C-alpha positions as CSV (number, residue, x, y, z in Angstrom):
1,X,-6.8,-4.6,-7.3
2,X,-3.3,-5.9,-7.0
3,X,-1.5,-8.3,-9.4
4,X,1.0,-10.9,-8.6
5,X,3.6,-11.6,-11.2
6,X,4.6,-15.3,-11.7
7,X,8.3,-15.9,-11.9
8,X,9.9,-18.9,-13.6
9,X,13.4,-20.0,-12.9
10,X,15.3,-22.2,-15.4
11,X,18.4,-23.9,-14.0
12,X,20.9,-25.4,-16.4
13,X,23.5,-27.7,-14.9
14,X,26.2,-30.1,-16.2
15,X,27.2,-33.3,-14.5
16,X,30.4,-35.1,-15.3
17,X,30.3,-38.8,-15.7
18,X,32.1,-41.7,-17.3
19,X,30.8,-42.7,-20.7
20,X,30.5,-46.5,-21.2
21,X,30.5,-47.9,-24.7
22,X,27.3,-49.9,-25.2
23,X,27.2,-53.2,-27.0
24,X,24.0,-55.0,-28.1
25,X,24.2,-58.7,-28.5
26,X,23.1,-60.0,-31.9
27,X,21.8,-63.4,-33.0
28,X,25.4,-64.7,-33.4
29,X,26.2,-63.9,-29.7
30,X,23.0,-65.6,-28.5
31,X,23.5,-68.8,-30.5
32,X,27.2,-69.3,-29.8
33,X,27.1,-67.8,-26.3
34,X,30.1,-65.4,-27.0
35,X,29.1,-63.1,-24.2
36,X,28.4,-65.9,-21.7
37,X,31.3,-66.7,-19.3
38,X,32.2,-70.4,-18.8
39,X,35.2,-71.9,-17.1
40,X,34.4,-75.6,-17.5
41,X,32.9,-77.6,-20.4
42,X,31.9,-81.2,-20.2
43,X,31.4,-82.6,-23.8
44,X,29.9,-85.8,-25.2
45,X,30.5,-86.4,-28.9
46,X,27.4,-87.5,-30.7
47,X,28.6,-86.9,-34.3
48,X,32.3,-87.1,-35.3
49,X,35.1,-88.0,-33.0
50,X,37.6,-86.5,-30.6
51,X,40.7,-88.0,-32.3
52,X,40.4,-91.6,-33.6
53,X,37.8,-92.8,-36.2
54,X,38.0,-96.3,-34.7
55,X,36.5,-95.1,-31.4
56,X,32.7,-95.3,-31.2
57,X,32.2,-93.2,-28.1
58,X,34.1,-90.2,-26.8
59,X,33.8,-87.5,-24.1
60,X,36.1,-84.7,-22.8
61,X,36.3,-82.0,-20.2
62,X,37.9,-78.6,-21.0
63,X,39.0,-76.0,-18.3
64,X,39.9,-72.4,-19.0
65,X,43.1,-71.5,-17.3
66,X,42.8,-67.9,-18.4
67,X,41.0,-66.0,-21.1
68,X,43.5,-67.2,-23.7
69,X,44.5,-70.7,-22.5
70,X,42.7,-73.9,-21.7
71,X,43.4,-77.6,-21.0
72,X,41.3,-80.4,-22.4
73,X,41.3,-84.1,-21.3
74,X,39.4,-86.6,-23.4
75,X,38.5,-90.3,-23.2
76,X,37.5,-92.4,-26.2
77,X,36.2,-96.0,-26.3
78,X,35.6,-98.5,-29.1
79,X,35.0,-102.2,-29.9
80,X,36.7,-102.9,-33.2
81,X,36.6,-105.9,-35.5
82,X,40.3,-105.3,-36.5
83,X,41.1,-108.6,-38.2
84,X,38.1,-109.0,-40.5
85,X,38.6,-108.8,-44.2
86,X,37.1,-106.6,-46.9
87,X,34.1,-107.8,-48.9
88,X,34.3,-108.6,-52.6
89,X,38.0,-109.6,-52.3
90,X,38.3,-112.5,-49.9
91,X,41.9,-113.7,-49.3
92,X,41.3,-117.0,-47.4
93,X,42.3,-119.7,-47.5
94,X,45.8,-118.5,-46.5
95,X,49.0,-120.2,-47.5
96,X,50.1,-122.9,-45.0
97,X,53.3,-121.1,-44.1
98,X,51.4,-118.1,-42.6
99,X,50.9,-117.9,-38.8
100,X,47.4,-118.8,-37.6
101,X,45.3,-115.7,-36.8
102,X,41.6,-115.6,-35.9
103,X,39.3,-115.0,-38.9
104,X,37.5,-112.3,-36.9
105,X,38.3,-110.8,-33.5
106,X,36.7,-107.9,-31.6
107,X,39.3,-105.8,-29.9
108,X,38.5,-103.2,-27.2
109,X,40.3,-99.9,-27.6
110,X,40.6,-96.9,-25.4
111,X,42.3,-93.6,-25.8
112,X,43.5,-90.9,-23.4
113,X,43.8,-87.5,-25.0
114,X,45.4,-84.3,-23.5
115,X,45.3,-81.0,-25.4
116,X,46.5,-77.6,-24.2
117,X,44.8,-74.9,-26.3
118,X,45.5,-71.2,-27.1
119,X,42.5,-69.2,-28.0
120,X,44.5,-66.6,-29.8
121,X,41.8,-64.0,-30.3
122,X,39.8,-64.3,-27.1
123,X,42.2,-62.4,-24.7
124,X,41.9,-59.2,-26.9
125,X,38.1,-59.8,-27.3
126,X,37.6,-60.0,-23.5
127,X,39.6,-56.8,-23.0
128,X,37.6,-54.9,-25.7
129,X,34.2,-56.2,-24.4
130,X,33.5,-58.3,-27.6
131,X,33.6,-61.6,-25.8
132,X,33.4,-63.3,-22.4
133,X,36.0,-65.8,-21.2
134,X,34.5,-69.1,-22.6
135,X,35.0,-71.8,-25.2
136,X,33.5,-70.1,-28.3
137,X,36.6,-69.3,-30.4
138,X,39.4,-70.3,-32.7
139,X,42.4,-72.0,-31.2
140,X,45.8,-73.5,-31.7
141,X,46.4,-76.8,-29.8
142,X,49.0,-79.4,-29.1
143,X,47.3,-82.8,-29.1
144,X,48.9,-85.7,-27.1
145,X,47.2,-89.0,-27.2
146,X,47.7,-92.6,-26.1
147,X,45.6,-95.4,-27.6
148,X,45.7,-99.1,-26.5
149,X,44.1,-101.9,-28.6
150,X,43.3,-105.2,-27.0
151,X,42.8,-104.8,-23.3
152,X,40.0,-107.4,-23.5
153,X,42.4,-110.1,-24.9
154,X,43.7,-112.9,-22.8
155,X,45.9,-116.0,-23.1
156,X,47.6,-116.4,-26.5
157,X,45.4,-113.6,-28.0
158,X,47.3,-111.0,-25.9
159,X,50.0,-111.0,-28.6
160,X,47.5,-109.2,-30.9
161,X,47.5,-106.1,-28.6
162,X,49.2,-102.9,-29.6
163,X,49.8,-99.3,-28.5
164,X,49.9,-96.0,-30.3
165,X,51.3,-92.6,-29.3
166,X,50.3,-89.5,-31.3
167,X,51.4,-85.9,-31.2
168,X,49.9,-83.2,-33.5
169,X,49.6,-79.5,-33.9
170,X,45.9,-78.5,-34.5
171,X,44.0,-75.4,-35.6
172,X,40.4,-75.5,-34.6
173,X,37.1,-73.7,-34.6
174,X,34.9,-74.4,-31.6
175,X,31.5,-72.9,-30.7
176,X,28.9,-73.4,-28.0
177,X,25.4,-74.1,-29.4
178,X,22.7,-72.5,-27.3
179,X,22.7,-73.8,-23.8
180,X,23.4,-77.5,-24.2
181,X,25.4,-78.1,-27.3
182,X,28.8,-77.6,-29.0
183,X,30.3,-77.9,-32.5
184,X,33.9,-78.2,-33.5
185,X,36.1,-78.6,-36.6
186,X,39.9,-78.9,-36.6
187,X,42.8,-79.6,-38.9
188,X,46.0,-81.3,-37.6
189,X,49.4,-82.5,-38.7
190,X,51.6,-84.7,-36.6
191,X,53.5,-87.9,-35.9
192,X,52.5,-91.4,-34.6
193,X,54.5,-94.1,-32.9
194,X,53.0,-97.6,-33.1
195,X,54.3,-100.6,-31.1
196,X,52.9,-104.1,-30.9
197,X,51.1,-106.5,-33.2
198,X,51.1,-105.3,-36.8
199,X,48.3,-106.5,-39.2
200,X,50.5,-106.2,-42.2
201,X,53.2,-108.7,-41.1
202,X,51.5,-110.6,-38.2
203,X,54.5,-109.8,-36.2
204,X,55.6,-107.5,-33.4
205,X,56.7,-104.2,-34.9
206,X,57.6,-100.6,-33.8
207,X,57.6,-97.7,-36.2
208,X,57.0,-94.0,-36.7
209,X,54.8,-92.4,-39.4
210,X,53.5,-88.9,-40.2
211,X,49.8,-88.0,-40.6
212,X,47.4,-85.2,-41.3
213,X,43.7,-85.3,-40.7
214,X,40.5,-83.3,-40.3
215,X,38.0,-83.8,-37.4
216,X,34.4,-82.8,-37.2
217,X,32.5,-83.0,-34.0
218,X,29.0,-82.2,-32.7
219,X,27.5,-83.1,-29.4
220,X,26.0,-82.3,-26.0
221,X,27.7,-80.2,-23.4
222,X,27.3,-78.9,-19.9
223,X,29.0,-75.6,-19.1
224,X,30.0,-74.2,-15.7
225,X,29.1,-71.8,-14.3
226,X,25.5,-72.4,-15.5
227,X,23.8,-69.6,-17.5
228,X,20.3,-69.5,-16.1
229,X,19.4,-66.2,-17.8
230,X,20.7,-66.9,-21.3
231,X,18.2,-65.6,-24.0
232,X,18.1,-68.6,-26.3
233,X,16.4,-66.7,-29.2
234,X,16.0,-69.8,-31.3
235,X,13.9,-68.1,-33.9
236,X,16.4,-65.3,-34.3
237,X,19.0,-67.8,-35.3
238,X,16.8,-70.3,-37.2
239,X,14.9,-67.5,-39.1
240,X,11.5,-69.0,-38.1
241,X,9.5,-66.1,-39.5
242,X,11.4,-65.7,-42.8
243,X,9.2,-66.2,-45.9
244,X,11.1,-67.9,-48.7
245,X,10.1,-69.9,-51.8
246,X,13.4,-71.4,-52.8
247,X,17.0,-72.2,-51.6
248,X,20.3,-73.0,-53.4
249,X,22.3,-75.2,-51.0
250,X,26.0,-76.0,-51.0
251,X,27.1,-78.8,-48.6
252,X,30.4,-78.1,-46.8
253,X,30.2,-80.9,-44.2
254,X,31.0,-83.7,-46.6
255,X,33.2,-81.7,-48.9
256,X,36.5,-83.2,-47.7
257,X,37.6,-85.7,-45.1
258,X,41.2,-86.6,-44.5
259,X,42.1,-89.5,-42.2
260,X,45.7,-89.4,-43.2
261,X,47.8,-88.8,-46.3
262,X,46.7,-92.2,-47.9
263,X,43.1,-92.2,-46.8
264,X,40.8,-89.4,-47.9
265,X,37.3,-88.9,-49.4
266,X,35.2,-86.0,-50.5
267,X,31.7,-85.2,-52.0
268,X,30.9,-81.9,-53.7
269,X,27.1,-81.4,-54.0
270,X,24.8,-78.7,-55.1
271,X,21.0,-78.7,-54.4
272,X,18.1,-76.5,-55.4
273,X,14.8,-76.6,-53.5
274,X,11.6,-74.7,-54.5
275,X,8.2,-74.6,-53.0
276,X,5.1,-75.4,-55.0
277,X,3.2,-72.1,-54.8
278,X,2.3,-71.2,-51.2
279,X,1.7,-74.9,-50.2
280,X,3.8,-76.9,-47.7
281,X,5.1,-79.0,-50.7
282,X,8.5,-78.5,-52.3
283,X,10.8,-80.3,-54.7
284,X,14.6,-80.6,-54.2
285,X,17.0,-81.4,-57.1
286,X,20.5,-82.4,-56.1
287,X,23.6,-83.4,-58.0
288,X,27.0,-84.5,-56.6
289,X,30.4,-85.8,-57.5
290,X,32.5,-87.8,-55.1
291,X,35.9,-89.5,-54.8
292,X,37.7,-91.8,-52.3
293,X,41.1,-93.2,-51.8
294,X,42.1,-95.8,-49.3
295,X,45.2,-97.7,-48.4
296,X,45.1,-100.2,-45.6
297,X,46.6,-103.4,-44.2
298,X,44.2,-106.1,-43.1
299,X,44.9,-109.7,-42.1
300,X,48.4,-110.1,-43.6
301,X,47.3,-108.3,-46.7
302,X,47.8,-104.9,-48.3
303,X,44.6,-103.3,-49.6
304,X,44.4,-100.4,-52.1
305,X,41.1,-98.8,-53.1
306,X,40.3,-95.8,-55.4
307,X,37.0,-94.7,-56.8
308,X,34.9,-91.9,-58.1
309,X,31.3,-91.4,-59.0
310,X,28.5,-89.0,-59.6
311,X,24.8,-88.9,-59.2
312,X,21.8,-87.0,-57.9
313,X,18.2,-87.2,-56.7
314,X,14.7,-85.8,-57.1
315,X,13.0,-85.4,-53.8
316,X,9.4,-84.1,-53.4
317,X,8.9,-83.0,-49.8
318,X,5.9,-82.3,-47.6
319,X,6.5,-80.1,-44.6
320,X,3.6,-81.6,-42.7
321,X,3.2,-79.2,-39.8
322,X,4.0,-76.0,-41.6
323,X,0.4,-74.7,-41.9
324,X,-0.1,-75.3,-38.2
325,X,3.1,-73.5,-37.3
326,X,2.1,-70.5,-39.5
327,X,-1.5,-70.5,-37.9
328,X,-0.1,-70.4,-34.4
329,X,2.4,-67.7,-35.1
330,X,5.5,-69.9,-34.8
331,X,6.7,-69.8,-38.4
332,X,6.7,-68.0,-41.7
333,X,5.9,-69.7,-45.0
334,X,9.4,-71.2,-45.7
335,X,11.5,-74.3,-46.2
336,X,12.3,-75.1,-42.5
337,X,10.9,-77.8,-40.2
338,X,10.2,-81.5,-40.2
339,X,9.2,-83.2,-43.5
340,X,8.5,-86.5,-45.2
341,X,9.8,-87.1,-48.7
342,X,9.8,-89.6,-51.6
343,X,13.3,-89.8,-53.0
344,X,14.3,-91.1,-56.5
345,X,18.1,-91.3,-56.8
346,X,20.7,-92.3,-59.4
347,X,24.4,-93.2,-58.9
348,X,27.2,-94.1,-61.3
349,X,30.5,-95.2,-59.7
350,X,33.8,-96.8,-60.7
351,X,36.1,-98.6,-58.3
352,X,39.5,-100.2,-58.5
353,X,40.6,-102.6,-55.7
354,X,43.9,-104.4,-55.3
355,X,44.7,-106.7,-52.5
356,X,48.0,-108.5,-51.9
357,X,48.0,-111.6,-49.7
358,X,51.3,-113.3,-49.5
359,X,52.3,-113.9,-53.1
360,X,48.7,-113.7,-54.3
361,X,47.5,-110.5,-56.0
362,X,43.8,-110.0,-56.4
363,X,42.6,-107.2,-58.7
364,X,39.0,-106.0,-59.2
365,X,37.7,-103.2,-61.4
366,X,34.0,-102.6,-60.9
367,X,31.4,-100.2,-62.4
368,X,28.0,-99.7,-60.9
369,X,24.8,-98.0,-62.1
370,X,22.1,-97.9,-59.4
371,X,18.6,-96.5,-59.1
372,X,16.9,-96.2,-55.7
373,X,13.5,-95.0,-54.7
374,X,11.9,-94.9,-51.2
375,X,10.4,-92.8,-48.4
376,X,12.4,-90.5,-46.1
377,X,11.7,-88.5,-43.0
378,X,13.9,-85.5,-42.1
379,X,14.3,-82.1,-40.7
380,X,15.8,-78.9,-42.3
381,X,16.5,-75.5,-40.9
382,X,17.9,-72.3,-42.2
383,X,20.1,-70.5,-39.7
384,X,21.6,-67.1,-39.7
385,X,21.6,-65.4,-43.1
386,X,23.3,-68.0,-45.3
387,X,23.4,-71.3,-43.4
388,X,21.4,-74.5,-43.5
389,X,21.3,-77.9,-41.9
390,X,19.5,-80.9,-43.3
391,X,19.2,-84.4,-41.8
392,X,17.1,-87.3,-43.2
393,X,16.9,-91.1,-43.1
394,X,14.7,-93.7,-44.7
395,X,14.4,-97.0,-46.6
396,X,15.2,-97.3,-50.3
397,X,15.5,-100.0,-52.9
398,X,16.0,-100.5,-56.6
399,X,17.9,-102.1,-59.4
400,X,21.8,-102.2,-59.3
401,X,23.7,-103.2,-62.3
402,X,27.4,-104.1,-61.9
403,X,30.1,-105.1,-64.3
404,X,33.8,-105.3,-64.3
405,X,37.0,-107.4,-64.4
406,X,38.3,-109.6,-61.6
407,X,41.7,-111.1,-62.2
408,X,41.3,-110.8,-65.9
409,X,37.8,-112.3,-66.1
410,X,34.8,-110.2,-67.1
411,X,31.7,-110.4,-64.9
412,X,28.3,-108.8,-64.6
413,X,25.5,-108.9,-62.0
414,X,22.0,-107.4,-61.5
415,X,20.7,-107.0,-58.0
416,X,17.7,-105.3,-56.3
417,X,18.8,-104.6,-52.8
418,X,16.7,-102.8,-50.1
419,X,18.7,-100.8,-47.5
420,X,18.5,-98.0,-45.0
421,X,19.9,-94.7,-46.1
422,X,20.7,-91.4,-44.3
423,X,22.1,-88.0,-45.2
424,X,23.5,-85.2,-43.1
425,X,24.4,-81.8,-44.7
426,X,25.5,-78.5,-43.3
427,X,26.5,-75.6,-45.5
428,X,25.7,-72.4,-47.3
429,X,22.2,-71.5,-48.5
430,X,21.2,-68.6,-50.8
């Protein structure tokens, strides 16, 4: 009986090929779209401003000329009550020898803003495959702006119109937010040329001055070309499924605002929030210290203000849909999501105001102690590893006690006002 031997052949071969470095996008890339190409950005500013705090609405379009350079054109609009006076210190009636000016006048303002930008890290990032050619990066820019006040005036009121030219060097941080948003912060120093009606003298005047300021912006945006396949991955960024029982929060958004060298304000705050067991209830404790300085000219007067204060609040919160989100697999047991709260707050503040009108000097020193209590509704999210955002608004009221000195005379008052309140914080969380 014959046998047939099975024979097995093993063939080993080697094929030469190019090795390509692989890069996996993380949550940072998905949120800020760093790997998504974009050549055009059309931006509408919801929070903050493009250049001028007087403007109530602003939009811009930015176009990438190359991976490193872009050009931005912006338009801002505003309706400003420029010639109104400050409360608490009322200068009228004016001396007879002063020119007649309306007590209050709404002036329409518009601004044209041109800004070439250099994204100094993006060119290298594109070459190394760490970034696409887009608008999520740090930049240096040259800001050129023209602002006109008073295009709605007619007749004798046209003498109250004025123009302003500004030029500034800016360093900025801009990021795309998911598919339809953007955020930007920048710091600038430059010069302004003003020509036309001057509030301080009620005369025509032309002059130069230097200024430095900060700008914070957040809004909606449309990017071209469209990214139809972008993985939004909201929960990767917002840490939806993270379990946490407490957060220590440092607010950076309100830490310092500089309009120019004479006008600045800042608030340093620290908050601690802790859940009550495993329930959807928590308590936030917050403390803050703030300061403000303001120098202005209004209605043939010079106005100086300085003040400081401190305070805090206790804020029990109820994350009302947290259990439902956990049950449906949309969230972990954490401190993120919409909430309602009852806030009890205390504030102590001291202010000094000086106003010069003609030869009349009015001085006011005021100290206020205030308690407020009321309901709020809000939303809070943790994002990335150490970020948070918290927005709330509500109606509060309570006793306010004021005392001070006005023109050498002591005064005191007790009030119980009711007012709307809002808070917006973005910062670090641990």
